[in-house]
N, C-alpha and C positions, 0 to 999 in steps of 0.2 A: 584821308586818302589812302585807299584799299591797296592791297598788296596783289600780287600775282595769282596767287593761290585762291584768293577771295573770289576775284573776279573769273577765272577761267575753269575753276572747278567748284563754283558755288554749288552746294548739296541738293538743291531743288532741282538745278539743272542737269547735274551729274550726280546721282546718288551713287553711295556705295553699292558695288555688284561684285559678284564670285570672280571676277577677271584677275584681280590681283593675286587671289590664293591660286587660281588655276596656273597663272604663270609660273609663281613660284614653285609650284610642286613639279612643272615642266623642267624648270631651270637646275632644280635639285635632283632631278631624276637624269637629266642631260648631262650635268657636270658633275655627277657624282657626290654631291655635297651630303653631309650627314648632320643627323641630329646633334646638338651639343656643338657643333662650329659656331665660330663667332663672326657675324657679318654685320658688315655697315652698310646702311641703305643712305648714300650721299646724295642729300637732295630730296628728301622723304615726302616735301609737301604734306599732304592730309595724313599722312601715315598709314596707307593703304596696304603698301609692300612690307613695312616695318612690322606690321601686326599679323601679315599673311605668314612672314617667315619666323615671327614668333609662335605662332599656332602650330607651325610645321616642327616645331623643337629645335629651332636655332636660337643662339643667344645674339640677339638683334638690338643695333644701336642705331640710333637716327640722327641726322643732321639736315638743318635748313637754314636758308638765308631770313626765313618769316618765322614767326611764333605761332604759325596754324597750328601745328602738332604739338601738344603740349609735351610728349616725350622726347621731343628733338632738341639738341644743343644747336643754338643758334651762330651761325659762321658766315662770314662773308669770304665766299670762296674764291674771289678774284684776289684777296690778298692776306687772308688771315689762315693760319695754321689749323689744322682738326685737333679737337682737344682729346687725343688720344696718343699713346707713346708709339715709337717705333715697331714695327713687326708686331702687330698686335691682333689683326684680324685674319682670318683665314680667306675670307672673300669680301670684297667690296663691289657693292651694285649701285650702278648710277642709271636712272631711267628718264628720258626726257628733260634733262638738266644740261648738259655738257653746250647745247644749243644756244643756251642762255648766257654762257659764261664768256667774258671778255678775255681774262688772261687764262687761257685754257691749259698752258704748260704747267702753271702753277697748280691748276685745279686737278691736273693728272698724276703730276708729281707727289702732291701731297696724298692721293689715294694710294701710290706706290709706297710712300714712306709708311703708312700704317699697315700694310699688307707684311705677314710673315714671307720668308722666302719660300718660293714656289706657290704663293698664295694666287688666288685666282681673282681678275677684274673682269667685269662685266659691265659694258656700257651701250645703252640703247639711245638712240637720236633718230629724229624724223629722217627717212631718205631723200634726199633732194633731188634725185633723178625722177622720183615719182610726186614729188610734192612741191615741186618749184614754184608752181602756180598759186600755191595757197599758203608757201610757207611763212609769208611775211604780214598774212592776216593776223597772226599774233606779232604785236609791236615789240614784245620783248625777245623776240628772237633775234641772234646776232650772228651766229656761225652756223653755215648749212654745211651737212656732212654727206659723204657718199662712201661706198664701200672703200675706196681706195685712200680718201683721204682719213679715213679712221683707222685704217692699217697702218698709214704712214705716221700719225701723230702717236700711235700707241708705242710704236717702234722707236720714233724719236725721244720718246719718254724712259726707254728702257725697259720696255717688255719684252718676253722671250714668247715663243710659241703664238704669235699673234694671229688672230683669224677674222675677218671682218666680212659679213654676208647680209644680204637681205632677208629680212624678218616679217613673216605673216601674221599679224595679231588675232589671230583666229584659233581659239582652241580646238577646233572640230578639225583642223587641217592638220595637227600635229601628230596623229595618230592615223589618220586615214588618207590614204594615198591617192584616192578616187576623188574625195572633196578638195584635197590639194590640187589635183590636176584641175579641177573645176576652177578653183581659185585663180590658178594662173591663168587660164584660160580668160576670166573676166579681167584680170590684170592686164592683158595684151591690148587693152582698149587705150592704153598711154596714160599719161600724167593727168591726174585728177586736176578738173578746174573749179570743182565745188565740193562741199562737204556732204556727203549722201548720208541720209536718214536710215537707209538700209545697211546694216552693220556687215553683213556678207559682201556686199557692193563695195562700201566704203573701205574695209580693211582688206580686200583683195586688191585695191588700187593704191590706197595709202600705205605706203610698206615703211619699215624701219629699217634702221642699219644696227645690227649688232655685233658688236667688236669684244674679242675676249683676249686676253694675254695672261702670262705668268710672271711672276717679279723674278 
């Protein structure tokens, strides 16, 4: 029986691209991460972001529920502890994982435990408000998230300076205000009913929730 990563991220269907490196660069600039900092990619899947943060000079570790990425520690996020000591990481990063987790509070509490004091948590999940018509096309999705629910769960788990926002997964909008305006205009068409082949249309409408907080 195949695991989720093997089915959803099969390399012929979704080959490795430059997006993980571009997003890692953006997050490092935005949140003032520095080379040499310890970062955990909690739910690293194929290891794309794990490798991206490593290439950018961070000390990156990865965990996942599958053994697809050979560098990752295998962890059952619903009940097991992360294999790291308390107050170990400067940053914990989680992308497209939390929506698959049943025991959400345990998952977040473990990320908080391994963070240093004032360490940064970054959590990304599909935005329910723009993706609710396609969200359950992935049968492993369990919990949908909005900016409000992300804000509340991070506050419930003891994080400070919490912020949750809608995030456009298009590198071209991160620096160019005109393109960002055009993307917002496309997004005004409302919740998606299908997955578009055109990436600009797709990711202008399929948004993510980006949650951040400090320990």
